[in-house]
Backbone bond lengths (Angstrom), bond angles and torsions (degrees), N, CA, C in turn:
res aa  C-N    CA-C-N  psi(-1)  N-CA   C-N-CA  omega(-1)  CA-C   N-CA-C  phi
1 M - - - 1.457 - - 1.526 109.47 -
2 V 1.334 116.23 138.33 1.456 122.61 178.70 1.520 108.44 -120.27
3 L 1.326 117.05 124.68 1.461 122.04 175.30 1.525 108.30 -85.57
4 V 1.341 116.98 118.35 1.464 122.05 -179.56 1.526 107.63 -109.56
5 A 1.325 116.36 107.27 1.468 120.56 -172.66 1.521 113.07 -72.80
6 S 1.315 118.21 -19.06 1.464 121.93 -177.73 1.520 110.78 -107.95
7 P 1.342 119.02 117.04 1.466 120.34 175.74 1.531 112.19 -59.48
8 L 1.343 116.74 -33.66 1.460 119.75 179.35 1.521 110.80 -63.81
9 V 1.334 116.55 -43.42 1.462 120.12 177.31 1.526 110.31 -63.09
10 A 1.343 116.49 -41.56 1.464 120.17 179.63 1.521 110.89 -61.49
11 K 1.329 117.54 -42.27 1.457 120.38 179.91 1.530 110.57 -64.68
12 T 1.335 116.04 -36.61 1.459 119.75 177.99 1.526 111.04 -64.86
13 I 1.329 115.97 -41.50 1.468 120.31 178.60 1.524 110.71 -63.93
14 V 1.326 116.14 -45.90 1.461 120.48 -176.09 1.518 111.55 -68.01
15 S 1.343 117.06 -40.11 1.466 120.41 -175.77 1.522 113.01 -85.01
16 G 1.339 116.50 -8.81 1.456 119.10 -176.03 1.513 114.64 -72.67
17 G 1.321 117.38 -18.93 1.455 120.71 176.10 1.514 114.78 91.26
18 A 1.341 117.47 -13.97 1.470 119.48 -177.11 1.521 112.33 -90.45
19 W 1.321 116.73 -16.22 1.467 120.51 -176.35 1.520 109.70 -85.51
20 S 1.329 117.01 129.80 1.467 122.31 -175.40 1.526 113.04 -96.00
21 G 1.318 117.17 -2.21 1.460 119.98 -175.16 1.508 111.90 101.24
22 S 1.311 116.80 -0.97 1.462 121.92 178.73 1.526 108.44 -136.45
23 P 1.352 117.54 134.42 1.467 126.98 0.61 1.526 111.19 -73.61
24 P 1.347 117.43 163.72 1.469 120.01 177.64 1.521 111.11 -60.30
25 L 1.348 116.36 144.42 1.451 122.18 175.87 1.528 109.24 -107.55
26 L 1.322 116.98 130.58 1.458 122.33 173.90 1.522 107.14 -109.69
27 V 1.344 117.22 119.70 1.461 121.38 -171.41 1.537 110.64 -123.58
28 P 1.340 118.17 108.71 1.465 120.25 173.05 1.529 110.60 -66.93
29 E 1.316 115.92 141.80 1.465 124.36 177.44 1.525 113.81 57.91
30 W 1.347 115.69 38.13 1.462 120.24 168.18 1.526 106.82 -81.93
31 H 1.324 116.61 120.02 1.464 120.79 -175.08 1.513 110.82 -119.04
32 S 1.330 113.94 161.37 1.454 121.56 171.64 1.514 107.21 -144.14
33 E 1.326 116.45 173.14 1.464 119.88 176.28 1.528 110.94 -74.55
34 A 1.339 117.00 -8.60 1.461 120.85 -171.64 1.523 112.83 -97.22
35 V 1.343 117.59 40.61 1.460 119.92 174.88 1.526 107.93 -74.49
36 P 1.329 119.30 132.52 1.468 120.97 -177.77 1.520 112.00 -57.95
37 S 1.334 117.77 141.88 1.461 121.86 -179.25 1.519 112.43 -84.06
38 Q 1.318 117.80 -9.06 1.461 120.40 -178.67 1.520 111.34 -121.68
39 A 1.322 117.20 36.87 1.467 120.54 -179.77 1.514 110.74 -63.13
40 S 1.319 116.66 139.90 1.454 121.25 -179.67 1.512 110.82 -67.73
41 P 1.360 119.12 136.63 1.454 120.49 178.81 1.514 112.66 -76.51
42 S 1.328 118.80 -5.28 1.459 119.88 -172.60 1.515 114.02 -111.14
43 E 1.326 117.43 -2.15 1.457 117.70 -178.34 1.515 110.92 -157.01
44 A 1.297 115.74 158.15 1.449 120.36 174.33 1.517 108.57 -75.23
45 V 1.324 116.48 142.29 1.458 119.93 -174.18 1.513 110.15 -132.06
46 P 1.340 117.63 155.72 1.457 120.19 178.51 1.514 111.44 -82.18
47 S 1.301 117.31 149.36 1.458 122.49 172.69 1.518 108.83 -105.50
48 E 1.321 116.41 119.47 1.458 120.37 -175.27 1.523 112.16 -79.40
49 A 1.350 117.68 -16.82 1.458 119.49 -170.39 1.518 113.77 -115.30
50 S 1.293 118.99 10.65 1.456 120.56 -176.47 1.512 110.70 -79.47
51 P 1.359 117.15 160.08 1.462 119.96 177.37 1.525 112.72 -57.36
52 A 1.337 116.89 -27.29 1.463 119.02 -179.96 1.521 111.37 -62.68
53 T 1.344 117.34 -31.59 1.459 119.33 179.51 1.520 110.97 -75.26
54 Q 1.333 117.32 -16.03 1.457 121.47 -176.44 1.530 112.11 -101.81
55 T 1.316 117.25 -4.37 1.460 121.53 -177.01 1.522 109.65 -117.72
56 P 1.322 119.23 103.92 1.467 120.78 -179.43 1.520 111.48 -56.33
57 G 1.323 114.76 135.07 1.454 119.71 176.95 1.508 114.81 87.67
58 L 1.339 117.93 -3.21 1.457 121.31 179.13 1.526 109.81 -104.59
59 W 1.328 116.35 126.35 1.458 123.09 -179.05 1.519 108.58 -127.07
60 A 1.318 117.62 148.65 1.455 119.23 -173.77 1.519 111.95 -144.38
61 V 1.319 114.27 152.27 1.463 123.35 169.08 1.520 106.04 -128.10
62 A 1.325 118.02 125.32 1.462 120.25 -173.07 1.524 111.67 -141.90
63 T 1.322 115.31 157.12 1.461 122.08 177.53 1.524 110.22 -78.45
64 D 1.324 116.07 134.83 1.465 122.88 173.18 1.527 108.00 -106.11
65 P 1.342 119.23 110.85 1.464 120.57 -177.68 1.521 114.61 -80.59
66 I 1.322 117.65 -11.23 1.465 120.53 -167.18 1.529 113.90 -63.91
67 P 1.336 120.66 -46.18 1.475 118.66 178.90 1.522 112.73 -60.04
68 A 1.339 117.56 -41.05 1.467 120.68 -179.87 1.525 110.91 -66.95
69 Y 1.325 117.68 -36.69 1.461 120.29 176.71 1.526 110.50 -64.08
70 R 1.319 116.50 -40.49 1.462 119.40 179.10 1.525 110.62 -63.67
71 E 1.338 116.68 -42.01 1.464 120.84 178.62 1.525 111.13 -66.38
72 A 1.329 116.97 -41.14 1.458 120.52 178.42 1.527 110.67 -62.61
73 G 1.339 116.67 -40.57 1.461 119.97 177.32 1.516 112.33 -62.94
74 A 1.334 116.34 -39.09 1.461 120.01 178.83 1.523 110.84 -65.42
75 A 1.334 117.28 -42.04 1.465 120.61 178.45 1.523 110.71 -64.13
76 A 1.332 116.75 -43.99 1.455 120.75 179.43 1.528 110.71 -63.40
77 G 1.327 116.81 -42.39 1.458 120.07 -179.58 1.513 112.76 -63.60
78 A 1.330 116.69 -44.16 1.461 119.83 179.56 1.527 111.15 -64.96
79 F 1.326 116.94 -38.37 1.459 122.18 178.63 1.530 111.19 -62.80
80 V 1.334 116.78 -48.40 1.463 120.83 -179.01 1.527 110.60 -67.41
81 A 1.327 117.64 -36.84 1.469 120.32 177.53 1.522 110.60 -61.95
82 A 1.335 117.74 -40.53 1.459 120.97 177.86 1.519 111.08 -64.78
83 L 1.321 117.15 -39.06 1.465 120.64 177.58 1.533 110.73 -66.23
84 A 1.331 117.17 -38.71 1.459 120.97 -179.49 1.517 111.62 -63.73
85 R 1.321 116.75 -32.15 1.466 119.44 178.24 1.526 112.05 -68.93
86 E 1.329 116.15 -18.32 1.462 120.36 175.78 1.526 111.54 -83.20
87 G 1.338 116.70 -14.18 1.459 121.15 -179.94 1.512 111.86 122.84
88 G 1.338 116.32 160.89 1.450 120.88 178.81 1.517 112.77 85.30
89 S 1.326 115.48 -169.89 1.457 121.69 -178.36 1.524 109.79 -129.80
90 P 1.330 117.47 66.73 1.465 120.37 -179.15 1.523 111.00 -66.72
91 S 1.330 115.45 153.84 1.459 119.89 -177.87 1.528 110.38 -140.93
92 C 1.320 113.88 168.35 1.469 122.68 176.30 1.520 108.02 -118.66
93 G 1.327 115.72 140.93 1.452 120.59 177.18 1.524 111.33 -115.48
94 L 1.320 116.53 147.31 1.460 122.10 176.72 1.516 108.62 -133.41
95 L 1.333 116.58 119.07 1.457 122.72 172.97 1.523 107.40 -101.64
96 F 1.333 117.49 122.12 1.459 120.67 -169.52 1.511 111.26 -140.60
97 S 1.324 115.46 136.22 1.466 121.07 167.72 1.522 107.67 -130.87
98 A 1.308 116.47 129.61 1.462 121.63 -177.40 1.525 110.81 -76.50
99 S 1.326 115.03 149.11 1.459 121.86 176.79 1.524 107.48 -158.34
100 P 1.338 118.47 171.06 1.461 118.91 177.32 1.523 113.36 -57.42
101 I 1.335 118.67 -34.04 1.462 120.13 179.55 1.524 111.63 -86.49
102 R 1.317 117.60 -7.72 1.461 122.28 -177.35 1.525 108.56 -140.16
103 P 1.341 117.82 75.02 1.467 120.75 -176.05 1.521 111.43 -68.65
104 R 1.319 115.38 159.52 1.465 118.87 -178.46 1.528 111.92 -62.98
105 A 1.320 117.06 -21.64 1.461 119.97 175.88 1.529 111.25 -59.69
106 A 1.333 117.32 -25.97 1.465 119.98 176.60 1.523 110.51 -66.86
107 L 1.329 116.57 -41.57 1.471 120.21 176.05 1.526 109.85 -59.08
108 D 1.324 116.06 -45.57 1.464 119.87 179.67 1.528 111.65 -61.41
109 A 1.339 116.43 -36.47 1.456 120.41 179.36 1.529 110.94 -66.79
110 F 1.335 116.64 -42.87 1.470 120.27 177.05 1.527 109.81 -60.26
111 A 1.332 116.58 -47.03 1.462 120.80 -178.78 1.527 111.48 -61.77
112 A 1.337 117.41 -38.15 1.464 120.86 179.70 1.526 110.80 -67.10
113 G 1.339 116.55 -44.91 1.452 119.78 177.61 1.510 111.68 -62.11
114 Y 1.324 116.00 -40.68 1.467 120.65 179.74 1.529 111.11 -65.09
115 S 1.316 115.95 -46.71 1.464 120.48 -178.39 1.529 111.63 -59.31
116 A 1.321 116.52 -38.26 1.461 120.37 -177.35 1.529 112.32 -68.94
117 A 1.340 117.83 -23.70 1.468 120.52 -172.88 1.516 114.51 -114.97
118 S 1.328 119.08 -9.56 1.463 121.46 -167.28 1.520 114.78 -89.86
119 E 1.326 117.63 -8.01 1.466 121.53 -178.45 1.527 111.69 55.83
120 G 1.329 115.80 36.35 1.458 120.95 175.18 1.511 115.49 88.50
121 A 1.322 118.71 2.03 1.465 120.78 178.65 1.524 110.07 -65.31
122 S 1.325 115.86 152.68 1.459 121.86 -171.56 1.528 112.78 -71.62
123 L 1.346 115.63 139.41 1.459 122.96 169.59 1.527 106.87 -119.02
124 Q 1.328 116.28 120.79 1.457 121.99 -179.60 1.528 109.31 -108.04
125 V 1.318 115.82 119.00 1.459 121.43 -176.00 1.523 109.91 -111.55
126 R 1.326 115.10 133.64 1.461 121.32 172.45 1.525 107.52 -123.27
127 E 1.328 116.43 113.60 1.456 121.38 177.21 1.528 108.85 -96.03
128 L 1.326 115.71 123.73 1.457 121.02 -178.64 1.524 110.22 -112.60
129 A 1.315 116.50 155.46 1.456 121.07 176.20 1.524 109.55 -66.82
130 A 1.319 115.66 149.60 1.458 119.94 -178.21 1.524 111.86 -60.04
131 A 1.328 117.48 -29.86 1.466 121.66 -177.76 1.530 112.57 -96.47
132 A 1.328 117.43 15.47 1.462 120.40 -177.63 1.535 110.69 -62.65
133 E 1.321 116.64 144.06 1.453 122.18 179.88 1.524 110.98 -83.14
134 D 1.340 115.50 165.80 1.459 120.73 -179.41 1.530 111.70 -54.14
135 K 1.323 117.05 -40.66 1.465 120.78 -177.22 1.520 111.38 -61.06
136 V 1.322 117.19 -36.30 1.465 120.69 178.81 1.524 110.08 -65.30
137 A 1.323 116.48 -42.44 1.467 120.46 178.08 1.521 110.65 -64.61
138 E 1.324 117.14 -41.21 1.466 120.84 179.65 1.520 111.45 -64.43
139 T 1.328 116.69 -38.27 1.470 120.62 177.64 1.523 111.25 -64.93
140 A 1.338 115.96 -39.70 1.464 119.92 177.59 1.525 110.68 -63.33
141 V 1.324 117.25 -39.21 1.474 120.92 176.96 1.522 109.87 -62.64
142 E 1.323 117.24 -44.92 1.469 120.66 179.81 1.526 111.02 -58.10
143 E 1.325 116.66 -40.67 1.469 120.23 178.76 1.526 110.59 -62.27
144 L 1.318 117.07 -44.45 1.463 120.79 -178.54 1.521 111.30 -67.07
145 L 1.322 117.00 -36.62 1.469 120.33 -178.67 1.525 112.15 -70.44
146 G 1.317 116.91 -8.90 1.460 119.88 175.51 1.511 112.88 -72.02
147 S 1.336 117.32 -12.15 1.471 122.11 176.39 1.526 108.77 -107.35
148 D 1.325 115.93 -176.34 1.471 120.18 178.64 1.528 108.80 -83.46
149 L 1.321 115.74 68.35 1.458 121.81 -175.98 1.524 110.19 -77.32
150 R 1.354 116.55 126.82 1.461 120.75 -178.38 1.521 113.49 -117.49
151 I 1.337 116.52 -18.38 1.461 119.93 178.00 1.524 108.09 -147.93
152 L 1.337 116.02 140.17 1.452 121.55 -177.38 1.524 108.67 -136.48
153 F 1.325 116.21 126.49 1.462 121.74 175.98 1.515 107.93 -108.78
154 V 1.340 115.93 124.00 1.460 122.24 -174.90 1.525 109.15 -110.06
155 A 1.324 116.17 119.70 1.469 122.18 179.57 1.520 107.71 -136.55
156 L 1.334 115.74 74.23 1.459 121.16 -171.35 1.520 114.46 -122.27
157 G 1.321 118.84 -2.54 1.449 118.47 -174.76 1.518 111.43 75.93
158 S 1.332 118.00 -129.86 1.461 122.25 -170.14 1.522 113.90 -67.80
159 T 1.323 118.85 -21.00 1.467 120.64 -179.80 1.531 112.63 -93.21
160 S 1.330 117.20 3.64 1.470 119.84 -178.55 1.525 111.98 -60.89
161 G 1.336 116.92 -39.85 1.457 120.21 -178.46 1.516 112.29 -60.04
162 A 1.322 117.49 -43.40 1.460 121.39 178.91 1.525 111.04 -62.67
163 A 1.333 116.38 -40.78 1.466 120.26 179.33 1.520 111.26 -64.54
164 I 1.324 116.79 -42.23 1.471 120.45 -178.56 1.524 110.95 -67.17
165 R 1.322 117.18 -42.22 1.463 119.71 178.39 1.523 111.17 -61.71
166 K 1.325 116.34 -37.21 1.464 120.39 179.51 1.526 111.66 -70.45
167 A 1.330 116.82 -33.80 1.466 121.16 -173.66 1.523 113.59 -87.63
168 A 1.325 118.28 -26.42 1.464 121.80 -169.63 1.522 112.16 -56.73
169 R 1.336 115.18 126.52 1.461 122.63 177.71 1.520 108.21 -167.59
170 P 1.333 117.53 155.59 1.473 119.96 -179.96 1.527 111.32 -58.91
171 G 1.329 115.57 139.70 1.457 120.81 175.81 1.512 114.98 88.90
172 L 1.337 118.22 -7.58 1.457 121.08 179.29 1.522 109.36 -104.41
173 A 1.341 116.74 121.16 1.462 121.66 176.80 1.524 108.55 -83.68
174 I 1.320 116.77 124.58 1.466 121.38 -177.62 1.525 109.29 -118.30
175 G 1.330 115.77 133.92 1.454 122.15 175.53 1.511 110.38 -118.53
176 L 1.322 116.55 157.26 1.458 122.18 -176.35 1.521 110.37 -140.75
177 D 1.318 115.71 136.99 1.471 121.60 169.26 1.517 106.94 -95.61
178 S 1.329 116.99 104.63 1.457 120.27 -178.04 1.516 110.37 -166.13
179 S 1.336 115.13 143.65 1.460 120.40 173.58 1.516 111.64 -99.82
180 A 1.331 117.17 2.32 1.461 121.05 -178.36 1.528 110.15 -62.33
181 P 1.332 118.29 142.16 1.465 120.84 -173.95 1.516 115.31 -81.34
182 E 1.344 118.82 -10.12 1.457 119.32 -173.18 1.520 111.95 -66.12
183 V 1.333 115.67 149.77 1.457 122.63 177.93 1.520 108.38 -90.32
184 L 1.330 116.79 125.47 1.458 122.04 177.93 1.532 107.97 -116.35
185 P 1.337 118.02 107.44 1.469 120.61 -174.50 1.519 114.35 -59.34
186 A 1.346 117.62 -22.36 1.466 119.83 -177.03 1.524 113.01 -75.87
187 L 1.345 118.14 -12.50 1.456 120.52 -171.25 1.519 113.34 -80.57
188 A 1.346 114.69 142.84 1.465 121.81 171.51 1.519 111.59 -104.06
189 F 1.336 117.35 -27.62 1.462 119.79 177.70 1.522 109.88 -155.87
190 R 1.318 114.79 164.67 1.463 120.73 -178.86 1.534 109.33 -147.19
191 V 1.309 115.89 143.32 1.461 123.23 168.51 1.518 106.97 -103.79
192 R 1.330 117.43 127.00 1.459 120.88 -178.00 1.525 110.39 -149.12
193 P 1.323 118.06 159.16 1.472 120.46 177.79 1.522 111.34 -61.19
194 D 1.307 115.90 148.97 1.467 122.44 174.64 1.525 107.22 -90.31
195 D 1.329 115.90 90.05 1.463 120.51 -172.86 1.528 112.51 -60.37
196 E 1.319 116.72 -38.85 1.461 119.98 -179.06 1.521 111.00 -64.28
197 A 1.328 116.34 -44.87 1.471 119.95 179.38 1.527 111.44 -67.60
198 L 1.334 116.85 -36.61 1.461 119.59 177.07 1.525 111.41 -62.91
199 A 1.343 115.79 -43.79 1.461 119.45 179.44 1.527 110.58 -62.68
200 K 1.329 116.22 -40.02 1.458 120.36 178.49 1.529 110.74 -63.56
201 A 1.325 115.86 -40.65 1.466 119.97 179.81 1.520 111.37 -65.55
202 V 1.329 116.60 -41.16 1.462 120.27 178.62 1.524 110.28 -62.90
203 A 1.334 116.53 -44.60 1.465 120.25 -179.82 1.524 111.41 -61.96
204 Q 1.332 117.01 -42.77 1.454 120.29 179.57 1.532 111.40 -66.26
205 R 1.327 116.31 -38.63 1.462 118.89 -179.97 1.528 110.99 -68.90
206 R 1.322 117.22 -35.35 1.471 120.14 176.28 1.534 110.52 -61.86
207 L 1.334 115.79 -42.24 1.465 118.53 178.23 1.521 110.77 -64.05
208 Q 1.325 115.75 -40.82 1.460 119.86 -179.31 1.525 111.12 -63.00
209 L 1.327 116.27 -44.83 1.461 119.76 -177.32 1.521 111.86 -69.45
210 G 1.339 116.01 -20.21 1.456 118.85 175.39 1.515 112.54 -72.48
211 K 1.341 116.60 -15.77 1.463 121.10 -176.91 1.527 112.83 -112.73
212 S 1.334 115.54 -35.13 1.461 119.25 -172.63 1.518 109.44 -158.47
213 D 1.331 116.77 155.36 1.456 119.84 174.84 1.530 111.13 -105.39
214 N 1.323 116.05 21.34 1.455 120.45 176.99 1.524 110.12 -90.00
215 G 1.320 116.79 153.39 1.456 120.42 176.30 1.515 111.54 125.01
216 D 1.334 115.70 -179.85 1.459 122.02 -179.12 1.527 109.58 -72.69
217 R 1.332 116.47 138.08 1.456 119.98 -175.27 1.525 113.10 -81.49
218 I 1.316 118.28 -18.43 1.456 120.15 174.96 1.520 109.04 -135.68
219 C 1.312 116.44 135.03 1.458 122.87 179.54 1.521 107.90 -117.28
220 L 1.330 117.54 123.32 1.460 122.35 -178.33 1.523 110.35 -100.05
221 V 1.315 115.78 128.30 1.461 122.19 -179.60 1.534 107.99 -110.00
222 P 1.337 119.24 121.89 1.466 120.92 -177.62 1.520 112.90 -58.46
223 A 1.327 115.97 138.35 1.462 121.69 174.08 1.529 109.89 -68.17
224 K 1.329 115.74 166.74 1.456 121.83 179.42 1.527 110.01 -102.04
225 L 1.324 116.02 144.34 1.461 122.94 170.31 1.518 106.80 -108.65
226 I 1.336 117.27 116.04 1.461 120.36 -173.69 1.521 111.29 -125.65
227 A 1.325 115.54 150.94 1.463 121.81 176.67 1.519 110.16 -80.62
228 E 1.330 116.56 143.41 1.460 122.70 175.97 1.534 109.38 -117.47
229 A 1.330 116.08 -173.87 1.465 121.70 -167.59 1.519 114.09 -55.19
230 Q 1.337 117.39 -41.62 1.464 119.90 -174.23 1.531 113.90 -83.03
231 A 1.318 117.72 1.29 1.471 120.25 -177.27 1.520 111.80 -61.88
232 T 1.318 117.59 -30.76 1.470 120.35 -179.80 1.527 111.99 -94.05
233 Q 1.331 117.34 -9.78 1.467 120.42 -175.86 1.522 112.84 -94.24
234 V 1.337 116.79 -33.14 1.463 120.87 179.43 1.521 108.22 -85.37
235 R 1.337 116.34 131.01 1.470 119.23 -169.64 1.522 112.71 -135.04
236 A 1.329 114.08 152.63 1.460 122.72 165.83 1.522 105.56 -107.71
237 G 1.321 116.97 103.28 1.458 119.31 -170.06 1.518 109.18 65.03
238 K 1.321 116.12 -123.66 1.458 120.94 178.02 1.528 112.73 -96.88
239 V 1.328 116.72 1.06 1.468 120.62 -175.02 1.525 109.80 -95.67
240 P 1.329 119.12 118.99 1.464 121.15 179.29 1.525 111.75 -72.14
241 F 1.326 115.98 154.35 1.456 120.51 178.99 1.528 111.41 -59.24
242 S 1.323 117.30 -29.55 1.466 120.35 179.66 1.515 112.00 -57.28
243 R 1.341 117.30 -30.71 1.463 120.94 178.79 1.525 110.68 -66.12
244 F 1.319 116.98 -41.39 1.462 121.20 178.50 1.535 110.38 -68.38
245 L 1.316 115.52 -36.76 1.459 120.32 178.25 1.526 110.46 -64.11
246 A 1.324 116.52 -42.17 1.465 120.74 179.83 1.525 110.98 -64.43
247 K 1.328 117.01 -39.53 1.459 119.82 179.16 1.519 111.56 -65.68
248 A 1.334 116.78 -36.43 1.467 120.12 -178.95 1.517 111.20 -66.12
249 T 1.333 116.73 -33.37 1.461 119.94 -177.06 1.524 111.97 -98.38
250 L 1.330 117.90 1.60 1.461 121.40 -178.19 1.524 109.91 -59.66
251 G 1.315 115.25 128.32 1.456 120.47 177.48 1.512 114.81 87.78
252 A 1.350 117.41 -4.73 1.458 119.26 177.93 1.526 109.94 -67.48
253 K 1.310 115.91 135.25 1.464 120.92 -177.90 1.527 109.88 -92.97
254 A 1.302 115.06 157.25 1.454 119.17 172.38 1.524 108.67 -64.51
255 P 1.326 117.71 144.81 1.467 119.93 -177.58 1.521 111.69 -57.12
256 E 1.298 116.03 135.87 1.462 122.40 175.69 1.519 107.49 -108.48
257 V 1.297 116.94 111.95 1.455 120.51 -175.02 1.520 109.68 -90.68
258 R 1.299 116.65 119.44 1.455 121.43 -178.27 1.524 110.69 -92.09
259 P 1.310 117.39 130.28 1.463 119.68 178.32 1.525 110.99 -71.35
């Protein structure tokens, strides 16, 4: 078994034609568009339709963003519903671009969580192309700010920073889908990979492959939804957004990685 830390290198090996499927390749964060839309938030799950299941000798451990998106949507919905009870027509915005690590099913999960908790409050979605420039993201932010926007979730990849800088202002809760380590003072929450659980999954899969080549070819580990600096500063009345975030994640179990 060979551990290939770079998915790009793994794809080059697999597509190059010289690899016969032996030795087995174990690839952390190998993604496809075929991440299940109903992945359990409490455990890592296999993907039956990923390229790893179609390529003999290729095994993967990858982050599943869908449970965290659903929880983030529920927190955003409850927050906006509380603001609506104070008066006005507050709304939530979502800037989204699909990618292999961020399938469109994640957007659907956020929308479902939001709908269940928002009591009918508006959700405004802007889907941008993966290659969209910073100016396009900034224009989308300007459009959303034309309404009574109270929370914004940014999931755009490389243009996320431009969108956040354009949106940042007192009273607006901003969330980000990113594994980048930098501290952004404007953020109230973040969706990011669970590095500890991923490492545990990789270690368990290495042990498994040392004994047998049976089992699921891809193991999905749920991403984490975490509070950031502004979670306690942005409020609905006297209730901080962090309270809504805690309720959304209440009862969530630590990921259980199945061999």
